[in-house]
PDB file of N, H, CA, C and O in Angstrom:
ATOM      1  N   PRO A   1      19.901  30.535 181.523  1.00  0.00           N
ATOM      2  CA  PRO A   1      20.751  31.132 182.397  1.00  0.00           C
ATOM      3  C   PRO A   1      21.462  32.294 182.044  1.00  0.00           C
ATOM      4  O   PRO A   1      21.518  33.255 182.812  1.00  0.00           O
ATOM      5  N   GLU A   2      22.078  32.282 180.805  1.00  0.00           N
ATOM      6  H   GLU A   2      22.033  31.501 180.181  1.00  0.00           H
ATOM      7  CA  GLU A   2      22.953  33.253 180.223  1.00  0.00           C
ATOM      8  C   GLU A   2      22.077  34.538 179.959  1.00  0.00           C
ATOM      9  O   GLU A   2      22.464  35.672 180.242  1.00  0.00           O
ATOM     10  N   LEU A   3      20.738  34.215 179.333  1.00  0.00           N
ATOM     11  H   LEU A   3      20.424  33.294 179.103  1.00  0.00           H
ATOM     12  CA  LEU A   3      19.957  35.374 179.195  1.00  0.00           C
ATOM     13  C   LEU A   3      19.506  36.053 180.404  1.00  0.00           C
ATOM     14  O   LEU A   3      19.422  37.279 180.333  1.00  0.00           O
ATOM     15  N   LEU A   4      19.227  35.530 181.408  1.00  0.00           N
ATOM     16  H   LEU A   4      19.295  34.534 181.466  1.00  0.00           H
ATOM     17  CA  LEU A   4      18.803  35.939 182.694  1.00  0.00           C
ATOM     18  C   LEU A   4      19.974  36.844 183.386  1.00  0.00           C
ATOM     19  O   LEU A   4      19.690  37.879 183.988  1.00  0.00           O
ATOM     20  N   GLY A   5      21.337  36.362 183.250  1.00  0.00           N
ATOM     21  H   GLY A   5      21.568  35.521 182.761  1.00  0.00           H
ATOM     22  CA  GLY A   5      22.414  37.133 183.650  1.00  0.00           C
ATOM     23  C   GLY A   5      22.477  38.338 182.865  1.00  0.00           C
ATOM     24  O   GLY A   5      22.681  39.409 183.436  1.00  0.00           O
ATOM     25  N   GLY A   6      22.313  38.277 181.538  1.00  0.00           N
ATOM     26  H   GLY A   6      22.147  37.407 181.074  1.00  0.00           H
ATOM     27  CA  GLY A   6      22.399  39.446 180.649  1.00  0.00           C
ATOM     28  C   GLY A   6      21.401  40.532 181.157  1.00  0.00           C
ATOM     29  O   GLY A   6      21.703  41.715 181.317  1.00  0.00           O
ATOM     30  N   ILE A   7      20.249  40.018 181.376  1.00  0.00           N
ATOM     31  H   ILE A   7      20.003  39.058 181.246  1.00  0.00           H
ATOM     32  CA  ILE A   7      19.088  40.769 181.726  1.00  0.00           C
ATOM     33  C   ILE A   7      19.447  41.698 182.993  1.00  0.00           C
ATOM     34  O   ILE A   7      19.340  42.924 182.999  1.00  0.00           O
ATOM     35  N   SER A   8      19.928  40.835 184.154  1.00  0.00           N
ATOM     36  H   SER A   8      20.015  39.839 184.150  1.00  0.00           H
ATOM     37  CA  SER A   8      20.177  41.176 185.417  1.00  0.00           C
ATOM     38  C   SER A   8      21.402  42.328 185.220  1.00  0.00           C
ATOM     39  O   SER A   8      21.331  43.399 185.823  1.00  0.00           O
ATOM     40  N   ASP A   9      22.391  42.051 184.433  1.00  0.00           N
ATOM     41  H   ASP A   9      22.449  41.181 183.943  1.00  0.00           H
ATOM     42  CA  ASP A   9      23.486  42.855 184.258  1.00  0.00           C
ATOM     43  C   ASP A   9      22.826  44.307 183.527  1.00  0.00           C
ATOM     44  O   ASP A   9      23.165  45.423 183.919  1.00  0.00           O
ATOM     45  N   ALA A  10      22.085  44.142 182.691  1.00  0.00           N
ATOM     46  H   ALA A  10      21.809  43.235 182.372  1.00  0.00           H
ATOM     47  CA  ALA A  10      21.597  45.326 181.912  1.00  0.00           C
ATOM     48  C   ALA A  10      20.722  46.222 182.915  1.00  0.00           C
ATOM     49  O   ALA A  10      20.936  47.431 183.010  1.00  0.00           O
ATOM     50  N   LEU A  11      19.827  45.639 183.584  1.00  0.00           N
ATOM     51  H   LEU A  11      19.654  44.657 183.507  1.00  0.00           H
ATOM     52  CA  LEU A  11      18.993  46.379 184.617  1.00  0.00           C
ATOM     53  C   LEU A  11      19.957  47.029 185.668  1.00  0.00           C
ATOM     54  O   LEU A  11      19.781  48.199 186.009  1.00  0.00           O
ATOM     55  N   ASP A  12      20.937  46.300 186.163  1.00  0.00           N
ATOM     56  H   ASP A  12      21.080  45.350 185.887  1.00  0.00           H
ATOM     57  CA  ASP A  12      21.858  46.902 186.931  1.00  0.00           C
ATOM     58  C   ASP A  12      22.596  48.267 186.563  1.00  0.00           C
ATOM     59  O   ASP A  12      22.769  49.248 187.286  1.00  0.00           O
ATOM     60  N   GLU A  13      22.973  48.065 185.274  1.00  0.00           N
ATOM     61  H   GLU A  13      22.833  47.268 184.686  1.00  0.00           H
ATOM     62  CA  GLU A  13      23.571  49.212 184.483  1.00  0.00           C
ATOM     63  C   GLU A  13      22.806  50.351 184.360  1.00  0.00           C
ATOM     64  O   GLU A  13      23.207  51.508 184.482  1.00  0.00           O
ATOM     65  N   LEU A  14      21.461  49.902 184.062  1.00  0.00           N
ATOM     66  H   LEU A  14      21.135  48.962 183.962  1.00  0.00           H
ATOM     67  CA  LEU A  14      20.475  51.044 183.947  1.00  0.00           C
ATOM     68  C   LEU A  14      20.371  51.748 185.165  1.00  0.00           C
ATOM     69  O   LEU A  14      20.411  52.978 185.154  1.00  0.00           O
ATOM     70  N   ALA A  15      20.231  51.060 186.301  1.00  0.00           N
ATOM     71  H   ALA A  15      20.198  50.061 186.310  1.00  0.00           H
ATOM     72  CA  ALA A  15      20.041  51.560 187.722  1.00  0.00           C
ATOM     73  C   ALA A  15      21.335  52.445 188.112  1.00  0.00           C
ATOM     74  O   ALA A  15      21.150  53.411 188.852  1.00  0.00           O
ATOM     75  N   ARG A  16      22.329  52.226 187.756  1.00  0.00           N
ATOM     76  H   ARG A  16      22.479  51.442 187.155  1.00  0.00           H
ATOM     77  CA  ARG A  16      23.435  53.138 187.801  1.00  0.00           C
ATOM     78  C   ARG A  16      23.371  54.420 187.011  1.00  0.00           C
ATOM     79  O   ARG A  16      23.585  55.569 187.399  1.00  0.00           O
ATOM     80  N   MET A  17      23.062  54.016 185.929  1.00  0.00           N
ATOM     81  H   MET A  17      22.888  53.083 185.614  1.00  0.00           H
ATOM     82  CA  MET A  17      22.898  55.137 184.711  1.00  0.00           C
ATOM     83  C   MET A  17      21.877  56.239 184.895  1.00  0.00           C
ATOM     84  O   MET A  17      22.034  57.456 184.806  1.00  0.00           O
ATOM     85  N   GLU A  18      20.687  55.461 185.199  1.00  0.00           N
ATOM     86  H   GLU A  18      20.559  54.472 185.271  1.00  0.00           H
ATOM     87  CA  GLU A  18      19.356  56.322 185.185  1.00  0.00           C
ATOM     88  C   GLU A  18      18.446  55.761 186.136  1.00  0.00           C
ATOM     89  O   GLU A  18      17.527  55.055 185.720  1.00  0.00           O
ATOM     90  N   PRO A  19      18.596  56.001 187.462  1.00  0.00           N
ATOM     91  CA  PRO A  19      17.662  55.291 188.638  1.00  0.00           C
ATOM     92  C   PRO A  19      16.455  55.411 188.223  1.00  0.00           C
ATOM     93  O   PRO A  19      15.772  54.391 188.304  1.00  0.00           O
ATOM     94  N   ALA A  20      15.855  56.566 187.698  1.00  0.00           N
ATOM     95  H   ALA A  20      16.410  57.395 187.632  1.00  0.00           H
ATOM     96  CA  ALA A  20      14.240  56.878 187.431  1.00  0.00           C
ATOM     97  C   ALA A  20      13.941  55.790 186.609  1.00  0.00           C
ATOM     98  O   ALA A  20      13.020  55.062 186.978  1.00  0.00           O
ATOM     99  N   LEU A  21      14.588  55.500 185.460  1.00  0.00           N
ATOM    100  H   LEU A  21      15.336  56.092 185.160  1.00  0.00           H
ATOM    101  CA  LEU A  21      14.196  54.648 184.544  1.00  0.00           C
ATOM    102  C   LEU A  21      14.100  53.216 185.067  1.00  0.00           C
ATOM    103  O   LEU A  21      13.137  52.492 184.819  1.00  0.00           O
ATOM    104  N   ALA A  22      15.133  52.854 185.792  1.00  0.00           N
ATOM    105  H   ALA A  22      15.916  53.443 185.994  1.00  0.00           H
ATOM    106  CA  ALA A  22      15.204  51.541 186.469  1.00  0.00           C
ATOM    107  C   ALA A  22      13.914  51.476 187.366  1.00  0.00           C
ATOM    108  O   ALA A  22      13.237  50.448 187.354  1.00  0.00           O
ATOM    109  N   GLN A  23      13.600  52.431 188.055  1.00  0.00           N
ATOM    110  H   GLN A  23      14.150  53.266 188.065  1.00  0.00           H
ATOM    111  CA  GLN A  23      12.370  52.339 188.837  1.00  0.00           C
ATOM    112  C   GLN A  23      11.222  52.235 188.068  1.00  0.00           C
ATOM    113  O   GLN A  23      10.372  51.446 188.481  1.00  0.00           O
ATOM    114  N   VAL A  24      10.997  52.844 187.047  1.00  0.00           N
ATOM    115  H   VAL A  24      11.688  53.485 186.711  1.00  0.00           H
ATOM    116  CA  VAL A  24       9.873  52.639 186.000  1.00  0.00           C
ATOM    117  C   VAL A  24       9.882  51.080 185.521  1.00  0.00           C
ATOM    118  O   VAL A  24       8.869  50.386 185.444  1.00  0.00           O
ATOM    119  N   VAL A  25      11.017  50.714 185.256  1.00  0.00           N
ATOM    120  H   VAL A  25      11.840  51.278 185.318  1.00  0.00           H
ATOM    121  CA  VAL A  25      11.069  49.263 184.736  1.00  0.00           C
ATOM    122  C   VAL A  25      10.589  48.258 185.843  1.00  0.00           C
ATOM    123  O   VAL A  25       9.745  47.381 185.655  1.00  0.00           O
ATOM    124  N   ASP A  26      11.234  48.502 187.009  1.00  0.00           N
ATOM    125  H   ASP A  26      11.919  49.214 187.162  1.00  0.00           H
ATOM    126  CA  ASP A  26      10.692  47.607 188.191  1.00  0.00           C
ATOM    127  C   ASP A  26       9.268  47.640 188.547  1.00  0.00           C
ATOM    128  O   ASP A  26       8.738  46.576 188.870  1.00  0.00           O
ATOM    129  N   LEU A  27       8.483  48.875 188.526  1.00  0.00           N
ATOM    130  H   LEU A  27       8.913  49.738 188.264  1.00  0.00           H
ATOM    131  CA  LEU A  27       7.388  49.109 188.782  1.00  0.00           C
ATOM    132  C   LEU A  27       6.262  48.471 187.757  1.00  0.00           C
ATOM    133  O   LEU A  27       5.209  47.971 188.151  1.00  0.00           O
ATOM    134  N   LYS A  28       6.629  48.566 186.483  1.00  0.00           N
ATOM    135  H   LYS A  28       7.484  48.972 186.162  1.00  0.00           H
ATOM    136  CA  LYS A  28       5.851  48.254 185.399  1.00  0.00           C
ATOM    137  C   LYS A  28       6.254  46.704 185.110  1.00  0.00           C
ATOM    138  O   LYS A  28       5.307  45.920 185.060  1.00  0.00           O
ATOM    139  N   PHE A  29       7.405  46.244 184.938  1.00  0.00           N
ATOM    140  H   PHE A  29       8.175  46.881 184.979  1.00  0.00           H
ATOM    141  CA  PHE A  29       7.529  44.818 184.605  1.00  0.00           C
ATOM    142  C   PHE A  29       7.538  43.839 185.819  1.00  0.00           C
ATOM    143  O   PHE A  29       7.012  42.738 185.659  1.00  0.00           O
ATOM    144  N   PHE A  30       8.113  44.166 187.055  1.00  0.00           N
ATOM    145  H   PHE A  30       8.541  45.060 187.186  1.00  0.00           H
ATOM    146  CA  PHE A  30       8.250  43.460 188.000  1.00  0.00           C
ATOM    147  C   PHE A  30       6.887  43.436 188.882  1.00  0.00           C
ATOM    148  O   PHE A  30       6.338  42.397 189.247  1.00  0.00           O
ATOM    149  N   CYS A  31       6.484  44.588 189.132  1.00  0.00           N
ATOM    150  H   CYS A  31       6.930  45.433 188.836  1.00  0.00           H
ATOM    151  CA  CYS A  31       5.277  44.739 190.013  1.00  0.00           C
ATOM    152  C   CYS A  31       4.044  44.845 189.381  1.00  0.00           C
ATOM    153  O   CYS A  31       3.040  44.648 190.065  1.00  0.00           O
ATOM    154  N   GLY A  32       3.919  45.151 188.064  1.00  0.00           N
ATOM    155  H   GLY A  32       4.734  45.311 187.508  1.00  0.00           H
ATOM    156  CA  GLY A  32       2.802  44.867 187.262  1.00  0.00           C
ATOM    157  C   GLY A  32       1.892  46.248 187.532  1.00  0.00           C
ATOM    158  O   GLY A  32       0.672  46.127 187.429  1.00  0.00           O
ATOM    159  N   PHE A  33       2.391  47.417 187.838  1.00  0.00           N
ATOM    160  H   PHE A  33       3.382  47.516 187.922  1.00  0.00           H
ATOM    161  CA  PHE A  33       1.591  48.674 187.819  1.00  0.00           C
ATOM    162  C   PHE A  33       1.350  48.993 186.545  1.00  0.00           C
ATOM    163  O   PHE A  33       2.015  48.476 185.648  1.00  0.00           O
ATOM    164  N   SER A  34       0.308  49.943 186.275  1.00  0.00           N
ATOM    165  H   SER A  34      -0.233  50.363 187.004  1.00  0.00           H
ATOM    166  CA  SER A  34      -0.164  50.451 185.154  1.00  0.00           C
ATOM    167  C   SER A  34       0.641  51.859 185.093  1.00  0.00           C
ATOM    168  O   SER A  34       1.215  52.297 186.090  1.00  0.00           O
ATOM    169  N   MET A  35       0.638  52.503 183.899  1.00  0.00           N
ATOM    170  H   MET A  35       0.171  52.147 183.089  1.00  0.00           H
ATOM    171  CA  MET A  35       1.408  53.649 183.742  1.00  0.00           C
ATOM    172  C   MET A  35       0.756  54.800 184.640  1.00  0.00           C
ATOM    173  O   MET A  35       1.486  55.691 185.075  1.00  0.00           O
ATOM    174  N   ALA A  36      -0.611  54.789 184.921  1.00  0.00           N
ATOM    175  H   ALA A  36      -1.204  54.065 184.569  1.00  0.00           H
ATOM    176  CA  ALA A  36      -1.371  55.670 185.548  1.00  0.00           C
ATOM    177  C   ALA A  36      -0.954  55.459 187.019  1.00  0.00           C
ATOM    178  O   ALA A  36      -0.864  56.479 187.701  1.00  0.00           O
ATOM    179  N   GLU A  37      -0.684  54.256 187.605  1.00  0.00           N
ATOM    180  H   GLU A  37      -0.758  53.427 187.051  1.00  0.00           H
ATOM    181  CA  GLU A  37      -0.356  54.011 188.870  1.00  0.00           C
ATOM    182  C   GLU A  37       1.034  54.339 189.289  1.00  0.00           C
ATOM    183  O   GLU A  37       1.336  54.793 190.393  1.00  0.00           O
ATOM    184  N   ILE A  38       1.973  54.033 188.178  1.00  0.00           N
ATOM    185  H   ILE A  38       1.729  53.664 187.281  1.00  0.00           H
ATOM    186  CA  ILE A  38       3.521  54.535 188.492  1.00  0.00           C
ATOM    187  C   ILE A  38       3.497  56.037 188.478  1.00  0.00           C
ATOM    188  O   ILE A  38       4.148  56.659 189.318  1.00  0.00           O
ATOM    189  N   ALA A  39       2.698  56.720 187.462  1.00  0.00           N
ATOM    190  H   ALA A  39       2.169  56.215 186.780  1.00  0.00           H
ATOM    191  CA  ALA A  39       2.707  58.234 187.597  1.00  0.00           C
ATOM    192  C   ALA A  39       2.339  58.612 189.102  1.00  0.00           C
ATOM    193  O   ALA A  39       3.111  59.316 189.753  1.00  0.00           O
ATOM    194  N   THR A  40       1.251  58.175 189.596  1.00  0.00           N
ATOM    195  H   THR A  40       0.623  57.604 189.067  1.00  0.00           H
ATOM    196  CA  THR A  40       0.902  58.332 190.965  1.00  0.00           C
ATOM    197  C   THR A  40       1.902  58.223 191.822  1.00  0.00           C
ATOM    198  O   THR A  40       2.177  59.120 192.618  1.00  0.00           O
ATOM    199  N   LEU A  41       2.567  57.067 191.737  1.00  0.00           N
ATOM    200  H   LEU A  41       2.344  56.338 191.090  1.00  0.00           H
ATOM    201  CA  LEU A  41       3.521  56.657 192.873  1.00  0.00           C
ATOM    202  C   LEU A  41       4.867  57.393 192.776  1.00  0.00           C
ATOM    203  O   LEU A  41       5.644  57.381 193.731  1.00  0.00           O
ATOM    204  N   THR A  42       5.137  58.006 191.681  1.00  0.00           N
ATOM    205  H   THR A  42       4.506  58.017 190.905  1.00  0.00           H
ATOM    206  CA  THR A  42       6.412  58.670 191.392  1.00  0.00           C
ATOM    207  C   THR A  42       6.296  60.064 191.377  1.00  0.00           C
ATOM    208  O   THR A  42       7.290  60.767 191.556  1.00  0.00           O
ATOM    209  N   GLY A  43       5.050  60.594 191.159  1.00  0.00           N
ATOM    210  H   GLY A  43       4.243  60.023 191.013  1.00  0.00           H
ATOM    211  CA  GLY A  43       4.457  62.155 191.256  1.00  0.00           C
ATOM    212  C   GLY A  43       4.957  62.765 189.868  1.00  0.00           C
ATOM    213  O   GLY A  43       5.341  63.918 189.673  1.00  0.00           O
ATOM    214  N   SER A  44       4.862  61.744 188.972  1.00  0.00           N
ATOM    215  H   SER A  44       4.550  60.808 189.130  1.00  0.00           H
ATOM    216  CA  SER A  44       5.166  62.249 187.555  1.00  0.00           C
ATOM    217  C   SER A  44       3.769  62.294 186.640  1.00  0.00           C
ATOM    218  O   SER A  44       2.773  61.714 187.074  1.00  0.00           O
ATOM    219  N   SER A  45       3.730  62.900 185.538  1.00  0.00           N
ATOM    220  H   SER A  45       4.539  63.371 185.186  1.00  0.00           H
ATOM    221  CA  SER A  45       2.577  62.696 184.741  1.00  0.00           C
ATOM    222  C   SER A  45       2.585  61.432 183.983  1.00  0.00           C
ATOM    223  O   SER A  45       3.678  60.920 183.741  1.00  0.00           O
ATOM    224  N   GLU A  46       1.503  60.869 183.578  1.00  0.00           N
ATOM    225  H   GLU A  46       0.615  61.285 183.775  1.00  0.00           H
ATOM    226  CA  GLU A  46       1.380  59.431 182.838  1.00  0.00           C
ATOM    227  C   GLU A  46       2.356  59.573 181.611  1.00  0.00           C
ATOM    228  O   GLU A  46       3.091  58.630 181.317  1.00  0.00           O
ATOM    229  N   ARG A  47       2.368  60.763 180.884  1.00  0.00           N
ATOM    230  H   ARG A  47       1.771  61.529 181.123  1.00  0.00           H
ATOM    231  CA  ARG A  47       3.062  60.780 179.620  1.00  0.00           C
ATOM    232  C   ARG A  47       4.386  60.737 180.095  1.00  0.00           C
ATOM    233  O   ARG A  47       5.133  59.983 179.472  1.00  0.00           O
ATOM    234  N   SER A  48       4.883  61.387 181.086  1.00  0.00           N
ATOM    235  H   SER A  48       4.276  62.000 181.592  1.00  0.00           H
ATOM    236  CA  SER A  48       6.334  61.234 181.458  1.00  0.00           C
ATOM    237  C   SER A  48       6.932  59.918 181.747  1.00  0.00           C
ATOM    238  O   SER A  48       8.061  59.568 181.403  1.00  0.00           O
ATOM    239  N   VAL A  49       6.097  59.238 182.393  1.00  0.00           N
ATOM    240  H   VAL A  49       5.180  59.523 182.672  1.00  0.00           H
ATOM    241  CA  VAL A  49       6.279  57.690 182.776  1.00  0.00           C
ATOM    242  C   VAL A  49       6.282  56.881 181.332  1.00  0.00           C
ATOM    243  O   VAL A  49       7.089  55.977 181.115  1.00  0.00           O
ATOM    244  N   GLN A  50       5.444  57.241 180.518  1.00  0.00           N
ATOM    245  H   GLN A  50       4.789  57.976 180.695  1.00  0.00           H
ATOM    246  CA  GLN A  50       5.474  56.500 179.206  1.00  0.00           C
ATOM    247  C   GLN A  50       6.788  56.714 178.480  1.00  0.00           C
ATOM    248  O   GLN A  50       7.365  55.773 177.935  1.00  0.00           O
ATOM    249  N   ARG A  51       7.291  58.033 178.471  1.00  0.00           N
ATOM    250  H   ARG A  51       6.822  58.797 178.913  1.00  0.00           H
ATOM    251  CA  ARG A  51       8.506  58.374 177.791  1.00  0.00           C
ATOM    252  C   ARG A  51       9.634  57.477 178.554  1.00  0.00           C
ATOM    253  O   ARG A  51      10.410  56.745 177.940  1.00  0.00           O
ATOM    254  N   GLN A  52       9.629  57.619 179.898  1.00  0.00           N
ATOM    255  H   GLN A  52       8.999  58.214 180.397  1.00  0.00           H
ATOM    256  CA  GLN A  52      10.775  56.959 180.540  1.00  0.00           C
ATOM    257  C   GLN A  52      10.621  55.374 180.303  1.00  0.00           C
ATOM    258  O   GLN A  52      11.668  54.756 180.109  1.00  0.00           O
ATOM    259  N   TRP A  53       9.430  54.677 180.302  1.00  0.00           N
ATOM    260  H   TRP A  53       8.580  55.180 180.460  1.00  0.00           H
ATOM    261  CA  TRP A  53       9.259  53.322 179.875  1.00  0.00           C
ATOM    262  C   TRP A  53      10.020  53.087 178.427  1.00  0.00           C
ATOM    263  O   TRP A  53      10.856  52.191 178.307  1.00  0.00           O
ATOM    264  N   GLU A  54       9.712  53.840 177.492  1.00  0.00           N
ATOM    265  H   GLU A  54       9.033  54.567 177.590  1.00  0.00           H
ATOM    266  CA  GLU A  54      10.070  53.761 176.380  1.00  0.00           C
ATOM    267  C   GLU A  54      11.651  53.822 175.998  1.00  0.00           C
ATOM    268  O   GLU A  54      12.250  53.062 175.237  1.00  0.00           O
ATOM    269  N   LYS A  55      12.121  54.832 176.665  1.00  0.00           N
ATOM    270  H   LYS A  55      11.634  55.449 177.283  1.00  0.00           H
ATOM    271  CA  LYS A  55      13.790  55.020 176.962  1.00  0.00           C
ATOM    272  C   LYS A  55      14.321  53.945 177.695  1.00  0.00           C
ATOM    273  O   LYS A  55      15.475  53.664 177.372  1.00  0.00           O
ATOM    274  N   ALA A  56      13.868  53.317 178.510  1.00  0.00           N
ATOM    275  H   ALA A  56      12.931  53.545 178.773  1.00  0.00           H
ATOM    276  CA  ALA A  56      14.354  52.234 179.401  1.00  0.00           C
ATOM    277  C   ALA A  56      14.288  51.088 178.414  1.00  0.00           C
ATOM    278  O   ALA A  56      15.323  50.465 178.178  1.00  0.00           O
ATOM    279  N   ARG A  57      13.204  50.776 177.847  1.00  0.00           N
ATOM    280  H   ARG A  57      12.363  51.282 178.039  1.00  0.00           H
ATOM    281  CA  ARG A  57      13.111  49.650 177.027  1.00  0.00           C
ATOM    282  C   ARG A  57      14.200  49.642 175.664  1.00  0.00           C
ATOM    283  O   ARG A  57      14.559  48.623 175.073  1.00  0.00           O
ATOM    284  N   MET A  58      14.559  50.852 175.384  1.00  0.00           N
ATOM    285  H   MET A  58      14.268  51.680 175.864  1.00  0.00           H
ATOM    286  CA  MET A  58      15.371  51.100 174.256  1.00  0.00           C
ATOM    287  C   MET A  58      16.778  50.742 174.731  1.00  0.00           C
ATOM    288  O   MET A  58      17.462  49.999 174.028  1.00  0.00           O
ATOM    289  N   LEU A  59      17.279  51.256 175.954  1.00  0.00           N
ATOM    290  H   LEU A  59      16.722  51.860 176.525  1.00  0.00           H
ATOM    291  CA  LEU A  59      18.462  51.081 176.511  1.00  0.00           C
ATOM    292  C   LEU A  59      18.677  49.819 176.863  1.00  0.00           C
ATOM    293  O   LEU A  59      19.784  49.324 176.650  1.00  0.00           O
ATOM    294  N   LEU A  60      17.649  49.076 177.466  1.00  0.00           N
ATOM    295  H   LEU A  60      16.750  49.478 177.639  1.00  0.00           H
ATOM    296  CA  LEU A  60      17.961  47.654 177.803  1.00  0.00           C
ATOM    297  C   LEU A  60      18.085  46.630 176.504  1.00  0.00           C
ATOM    298  O   LEU A  60      18.790  45.628 176.389  1.00  0.00           O
ATOM    299  N   PHE A  61      17.271  47.153 175.683  1.00  0.00           N
ATOM    300  H   PHE A  61      16.697  47.967 175.776  1.00  0.00           H
ATOM    301  CA  PHE A  61      17.449  46.293 174.334  1.00  0.00           C
ATOM    302  C   PHE A  61      18.836  46.507 173.663  1.00  0.00           C
ATOM    303  O   PHE A  61      19.469  45.600 173.123  1.00  0.00           O
ATOM    304  N   ARG A  62      19.205  47.688 173.746  1.00  0.00           N
ATOM    305  H   ARG A  62      18.690  48.424 174.184  1.00  0.00           H
ATOM    306  CA  ARG A  62      20.783  47.857 173.253  1.00  0.00           C
ATOM    307  C   ARG A  62      21.763  47.154 173.883  1.00  0.00           C
ATOM    308  O   ARG A  62      22.701  46.569 173.341  1.00  0.00           O
ATOM    309  N   ALA A  63      21.457  47.246 175.338  1.00  0.00           N
ATOM    310  H   ALA A  63      20.695  47.721 175.779  1.00  0.00           H
ATOM    311  CA  ALA A  63      22.509  46.604 176.207  1.00  0.00           C
ATOM    312  C   ALA A  63      22.542  44.970 175.957  1.00  0.00           C
ATOM    313  O   ALA A  63      23.602  44.352 176.053  1.00  0.00           O
ATOM    314  N   MET A  64      21.373  44.365 175.649  1.00  0.00           N
ATOM    315  H   MET A  64      20.512  44.867 175.571  1.00  0.00           H
ATOM    316  CA  MET A  64      21.297  43.013 175.434  1.00  0.00           C
ATOM    317  C   MET A  64      21.660  42.459 174.133  1.00  0.00           C
ATOM    318  O   MET A  64      21.639  41.253 173.885  1.00  0.00           O
ATOM    319  N   GLN A  65      22.030  43.477 173.219  1.00  0.00           N
ATOM    320  H   GLN A  65      22.047  44.456 173.420  1.00  0.00           H
ATOM    321  CA  GLN A  65      22.491  43.068 171.858  1.00  0.00           C
ATOM    322  C   GLN A  65      24.071  42.464 171.812  1.00  0.00           C
ATOM    323  O   GLN A  65      24.925  43.070 172.459  1.00  0.00           O
ATOM    324  N   PRO A  66      24.379  41.486 171.182  1.00  0.00           N
ATOM    325  CA  PRO A  66      25.766  41.028 171.112  1.00  0.00           C
ATOM    326  C   PRO A  66      26.574  42.110 170.562  1.00  0.00           C
ATOM    327  O   PRO A  66      26.155  42.849 169.671  1.00  0.00           O
ATOM    328  N   ASP A  67      27.903  42.220 171.167  1.00  0.00           N
ATOM    329  H   ASP A  67      28.243  41.619 171.891  1.00  0.00           H
ATOM    330  CA  ASP A  67      28.720  43.002 170.496  1.00  0.00           C
ATOM    331  C   ASP A  67      29.058  42.863 169.207  1.00  0.00           C
ATOM    332  O   ASP A  67      29.835  43.661 168.683  1.00  0.00           O
TER     333      ASP A  67
END
C-alpha cells in the first residue's frame, strides 16, 4: 500500500508540474496505447511522445526515491 500511495503522489505531482507528460503516462501505462497511437491522439510526433515518456519515467523514478 505504501508503494501505491507513493506512485499516486508522484503521478499527481507530475500532473501538476507537466500535464502533457502525465497524459502520456496515463495513455501508455494505464490505457496500453502504443507510442504511435499516443502521437495520433495528442497530435504530436512519435519521437516527441517517446521523449515525453522518457522524461516522465525519469521524473517519476526520482520522485519515488527515498529522501
